[in-house]
N, C-alpha and C positions, 0 to 999 in steps of 0.2 A: 370513331374517333374517342368517341365519351366513354366505351367499351377502356381501349386507349387507356383515357387518363386515369379510370380509377386502380387502372390495374394497375399502369406504374407506383400512384400512390401507395395503396396497398401493401405492391411490392417492396418500394421502396421501406415502408414502415418495419414490415414482418423483418427481412431481410435484415437493418437496421437491427431489433432486438436480436434476432436469431445469431447473428454475427458479434455478439454484446457477450451471449448468458455463454455460447462457446468460446470465446474468446477467454474466459474466467475459469474454465471447466479442464479446456484444453491446454492454457499459457498453463497451471497453476497442479495441473498432473492430475484431477480430475477427472470422473469418464465422463464428458460432454454428452449431453442432451441430442443433441443433429452433429456434430463427428466427432464421433466417439477418440480419445486418444488413445495412443498404442501403448502406453504404459502412466502408471505410474509414478512423483516422483521421487519417490523412496522411498522403498520399501519396510509394511505397514509392518509395525510392530504387533505380539501377538496379543490380546486384548488381556490386559492387565500385570501385563512382565516387565521389568522395569529398565527404564534403558541401559544401555552400557557404561557402565562410570568413569567418570572426566578423567578421576582419577588416571587409569588407564590412557589414557590419549599421549596421543606418540604426536612428537614434535616433529615439525618440516628436515627432510635428511636438511644434513648442511651444506652450504655450497663452495660452489668453487674455493679450495685457499683451506678449506676448515679440514680443520681435524680430522681424517675419517677413521675413528676409532670414539668420534665423539657419540656418546649413548648421554640420555640423561642417568641419573639419579646412578650414577655407578656410584663406588666409592673414591677418595680421593689416587692423585695418581703416586705412586712409588714415592719415597722422601714424605709428603703431607703424611701430619698425622687424622686418620680420621676422625671426620665430626661426630660430638655428641646428638646422639636427636633428641631435639626437643621434643616436649607432649605435645600433641595437638591440641590444633586448640579453636574453636570455633568463639571469632573476636564481631562483635553486636555495632554497631554502631548506628547512632541519631542525626537527621538535619531535619530542617526546616523541609525538601520536599525526599527524602528516601530512610527510609529503612532498611541496612545493610548485614549483609554477612559476610565475613571473611574467612578464611582460612587460613591456620598457617600452615599448615604442606604447602608451600610454592609461596603463601602472600598470596593468592589465585582470591578475585572476587564468585562468589556464590548463589548470593539472594538479594533481589535488588525489590527492595518495596516501594509502592513507588503512591507518598499520601498523599499524593493529589487528586488521583485517579483510583475510583471505586470497582470495584471486581465487576465484569460482567454478572453471575451467577446468583451474587453473593452484596448486597450491595453493603453491607455491616461489614466489609472484610476491602480493603484494598489491591491494587490491583499488582499481580508478584510479575516482573517482567523476570528477570537470570534467579533460578532454581534450579539444588539440587537433591534430586528427592529419588523415593520410590516409583515416584510419575512421570518425570522429566527432570533430564539434564539442556541446561546453556546456566555457564559460567564462561568468563573472560578471566583467560594465563595472561604471564610473562613470564621469559627466562634468556636462561642463556648454551647455545653450541657453540662448537667446535671444542669441547677436551668435555673432560666431564663436569660443566661447572656445575655451579644453582641452576636448578631450574622449575618449573612448575609442581615438579612432587620432592621436593628438596625441603626437607622438616626446615621453621623456620622459627625464629621467638619472634613474641609481637612483644615492641620496646613498651613501657606504661606510659599514661595520658589516657587521658578523656575521652570519654567514648557519649559522648554527649555533643551536641552544637550549644551554647549556652546564650543566655536573650544575651543580648548586644553586641555578643562575636561574628564574625565573617568565613571563622574560617575555624576545620577543626580535622587536624592533619592524624591518620595512622600510619607505624612505619612497621615493618617488616626485616631483620637480620636475618641473613643465614649465613652457617659454617663455612669457615677456608675451606673450595671442594674446585681440588683440582686444582689451586694457586689464584683460586679468588673467592671476592666476599662481594656476594650481592645485596646493597639493603635500599628497600623499592618501600616508599612513602607516596598514601593514595592521604590528596590532600582533596577538600570535599568543602566545596566554598554558596552561603548563603544565596537561594536564592535561581542556582543554576544548577543544569543536567549534566557538564561537563565535567569532569572529575580529575583530573592534574593529577600523573603519572612520573614519579622520576626515578630511575632508575641508577644507583651509584655505585661502579664496577669499582674491585680495590684489588689491585693483584700484590698479596699476599706472600710466595712467592717467589724466585732466584730465577726468575725466566722470565722476558718479556711473551704477553700471549696476544695474538689479535680475537675474541671471542664477536660471538653475535649474538644482537638479543633479536627473543622475537615475540612476536604480542601477538595473540590469536583466538578470535571466542568458539569454541563449542557449544555443541546442541542437535540435540536427537531431529529427529527428520517428519518428526509428528504434525501436526497442526496442531495451532496453538489452543490453550484451553478453553474453552466459550467462541470460537469461532461456529460462523453459522452452516451448519449443512447441508443449504440452500442454493447459497451460491460461496462464492472462495475468492480471496484476494493471494498475492507470493508473498508466498515463505518463503525463505532462504539464506543463501550469500547474496554476496553485491557488493563489489569493486570496481573504481574510482579511480582515473589519472588520466591524466588533463589529452596523454595520446588516443583513449580507448575511451572515451568521458565513464557514464553507467554503463554498467554490465550485470546485466541478471543472474542468477544461475546457480538454476534445477540439480535439486540432491542428484536429479539422477544421473546429471552429465559429469557429477566428483563419482557415483560410482561407475558409468566409463568411463572412467579416461578422457570424457571431452571436451576439458575446462579449456575455454584459449586466451588466457588475458595475463599481460605484459609480463614480460619475465623483471624487468627490472622498472625504475621510472622513479623521480627526482622530486614526486608531488602524490595527490591521492588519499584515498583511504577504502580501510575494508568492513563490513558493515552486518550484520545479519535483521532482513524483514523481516516483521510481518506488519498483520491489517495494525493501521495507529500509530506503533513503536519501534523503533527500531535501537540496535548495540551499534558505534562503529570506535575503532582505533585509527585516533589522528594524530598525527607525526607535523612536523611548521615542514611548509615547503622548502627546497633546498635540501633535506636529507637522504639520502640513496638509500630507498625501498627492495625489497625480491617479496611480491603477492607471492600470496599462494593461496590452495583449497585439496584438502588431504581425506579421508574416511579413515577413519577414526579406529572403527569400527562396527558391530551391526547397527545403525540405522542413527550409525552416530558418524558427527562429520564440522570439519574445522574449515576458517579463513583468515588471513593472516598476511602476517606481514615479518621481513628475516631485515635488517637493519645493521651493518657491520658498522660495531664500535675502535675498530683501528686499532695499531698495535701503543699497548698498557708494557711499559718499565715496570720491574719490582719495584716494590712502595708504592708507584703512580698508581689515581686511578684517571676513571672517566665518569662522569656523568648526560644520560636522554631525556629529556621528559617529553611525554607524551601526554596526551586525552581519551582518556574512555568517557564517550555520553552516550548513555543509553537513556530512554526515557523518550515524551510521546511525539510524531511529528508534526510538531508547531513550524511551519512553515518558516516564520519571518525568525523565530528564534537558527534553526540551523544556518542560512544563510550566515547568521553572523558566526560562525563557529567554524566554519570551515570553507572553502569554494566547493562546490557539488555537491557538498550537504541535504539539503533541498531535498535532493533528488531522491532517497530514496522514498520520498513519498510519493508516488509513481503516479504519472497520468497517461502515462505511456507515446504514441504520437500526437495524442495532441495538445501535450505540452504547454507548445506558445500559444492557444487557445485557455486552457485551464488555467495558468496562475492570473491574468491580471482578470479573471475571475472572480478565483478565489483574493483576489484584492481587494476586490470593487464588495465583494460576501464580507469581506472582514472591514471595511469602511462605513458599511452599513449597521456591522453589527459595534463601532464604536457610540453611535449612533442611537439606537437603539433596543440599544441593551439585550437581546434578546435572539437565541442563533434562529427559532423559528420563524418571528414577524422578518427576520435579514434574510432565508430567502423566497420570502411576501414580494419584502421587497427590488431582489436581485429578477426576478423571475415576471417584475411589473417592470423594472428601467429594461431589461431587458424588452420583453414584447413594445416597447416604447420606440425602442432604439432600431425595433423592427416592424413599426408599424406600418410604413406607406409599401413595403412590401409586403409585408401580408394584405393589403389593402387592396394588393394589386390580385390576391389571388384570391379573396373570397369574394371581389366583385366578378372575376374568372366564373367563378361558380353561384354565381348569383344571372350571372346571365344562361350562366349553363339551365341553370334551374327554370329563367324563364320561356326556358323555349324544351326543356326535358316530354310540353305535353303533346307536343307537336313531333318532337320526334317518337315519343312515344306511339305515336296516333303513324307516323310512313311506315316504324319497324312493321307493325297489323297491318297493316295493304299491303308492305313488300318481304313478308318474310317470306316468301316464293321465289322471289327474285334479289340475289341478295350484292348481283353485282349496279341491277341499278337504284335498291336502297342505299348503297355506298357513295354511289353518285347525288343519293338525292341530299343523304345526310352534309356531303362539303360540299354541295347546293344552300342548302338549312342553314351550315356559318358560314359561307363568303355572304349572304342575302343578310347575316344577319352581327357580323361582323363581329365572331364568338369566336374564340382561340383556345382549343378543350386541351390542350398540353399547358395554358397559364394560369394554372392554377397549383401546375406541379413544383416548374422552376424554382419561384419561389420560397415556398417549402423547404426543397433540397437543396438550399442553400446554406436555412439556418442551422438543417439538419444534424454539422459538427457541430456547432456553436451548444447547442443543447446536453449534444453528447459527452461533450467534454465537459459544461456542468455539472451532468451525471457523476462523471467519476471526482468532481471539488467536492461532491458531496459523502458519498461513497469515501473516500478518502482521509478527509479529516477531521482528527481529535475531537475537534471542536464542538464533536455536534455528539461524543463518544457524553451519555448520561446530563444530555445540556435535553432541560423541556423545554416545552410551546407554552401550550395552554392546557388546562381541566384534566385528563387524563395523558397527555402525552407528558409520560417524564422521562423520556430519554427518543433521543430521534435518530437514534445510536438502531435500537432495534423495531421490532414492526410494534404494528399500532393493538396494544392489548386488546382492545372492541373490536377490532378489527373495523374503525366508523372508515377515514381518512381511505382506503381500498374500494370497498365499497359506495361511498361515493365517486370515488374516482372512476370506476364501473361506471355511476349511472352518465357521469360526465361526459365520456367517450359515446357512452350510447343517444345521449344526447346530440351528438355533435353527427353521429353516425344517420337520427333521424332527420338531425338537419341539412346533410349536404345531398343534395339532387339523387336521386334513382335511380343506378345503373338499366336499361330497356332490358340487360340479360340475370332472369330469375338469377339463376347459379351465382354472376357477380353481386343481385342485389345477396341473396341471401349469405354471401361470403365479408362481404360488407359489417356487416350484425356480428359473423362468429369471429372476423379475430377481432373486434377488440373484446372479445368475453376472454378470449382464451390468454391472452396478455396481460391481460386484468390480473387471473389466474396470479401470473409470479406474484403480482403488490403484495400480493397479500400475504407475503414473507418476507420482503425484501424493508431495507428502515425507516421509518412513520415519514425522514428525511424527505427520503429521495419521494416516496409517494405524494408529500405536502408539493415539493417542489411541480410532479407531474400536473397530479389536480390542478393547482394555482393558475399553468399554461392554460389548461385546459378549459376551464372557467373565463377569463382574459379572450380564449377565444374563441370561445359563444356568443363571447357578448361583445366584440369586435363584426365577429363574423354573423350578429344580431342586428346588429346599428348598418351593414353596410346593408344587408336585404333589405333593407325598411326603405332606406335611405335611395335605394337603387327601384324604388316598386316591384319589390319583391317579399312578398310578408312572410315570417315567417312561416313556414307548415313542415308540420314532421310527416319523413318516409319510415313510415311505421311498415313492419318486414310482413310478406307472406307469403308463409312455410305452408306450404300444399303436396 
């Protein structure tokens, strides 16, 4: 039974780590170490090759009721004078949070630099979320379908106005106006507000023709299927489209599912949003609840994908106009901020099946940060509070281990004496357990109960953008990157080995060797993990060792180090 107890403990620990590791790899399209994924999430781009341009992005096929000959970018219908193309212009604007670039072709947002977030590779530069360059494509586009109407490929005129948020001003508006095309003129106004990552986008559609028309507005995000720049090659988080509706809740969509036409999202909905998600950041198109929408995903070109929404504007009479307001969120996944913008938007910060545990842990971590003003010490404080909350549960486990350690010499002597009589050995072992009132499984169940909580905290720390570029002490300048001096991983390895030495040694020599081998194997991974995650695990180890030491001493079982005997 002692053998079983140790086997269960290490199998649970080992299998939990393996599942955690492989979940990242398989779910996000990388080749897993233990359970290989069948295929990557997106076709790999040729090294050094430029992604397909978003200029070539197709809009979704017109919905039922739209004109079958609605092809974006075509000349005006017969009887309408062709619009004179405006000179293509890149309009740069800046606020307290953004440095943005708009393309007058379609009035699209093609460049979004987040001024409060540094680039991971070069801390002197700001983080670039949206971009259209030789290296990558990630843009936000809108336009009209249902006829040869203005789209994101239509040349527009950027109207004069300020290009920088003035001191004391709270908002900045950038206005684009299309020529009349297909009997419609589209006026698009982007409004940026101080302190907000939600950009208001007003679409005013004017019927300049002689007949009523019923266009649809599309809102889409287009990006390549590559990993975001600066992402770790050792572990992976989800990158790709997501769709949220009240009916089906949050749905992540793999690029490979778009490739294979295996996307199952609602055809119509009165609520929800569409988004492109990556580690720490997201972009999402938001409409007011009650506005009908048709979510869609589409392969645009080789290694280029879109996610978006269609919404009908209804019939617009000649000389009349119709206005529809939308919002584009483009920024960090700060959970409290996302909750205020749209129902379910906080789910882009994905905790998976442990969300019910992770959300209160994040809330507690944030409250500690308000008090301590340092994310590193907040991690330490949170682990301390969890250890206090689980104190009696852990005490029961460690007390069981202490009893096992106290009778271990007797068990070892008995096993040696009866090593040739396995059946009698098992009976004698059960008799010793009964007489000493020891439950060999007593140290397992209290630990098993806590595993989901600590895995949830693991995901909180991995997903929280607050850890990005957050210093702790001394040499730790960024909790979201590996320890540059490997001090924390070395300390964590040492603490894991110390825990192993304090535990009762299994009678079986092979199990004893495995108890020392497994901590070393799993500790290797932590040399490549973010410092915040290693700090959390190290703190948990230290507190566990302290509690185990105290309980052993109180029970009259002085701490002894069961050093391995490798022969």
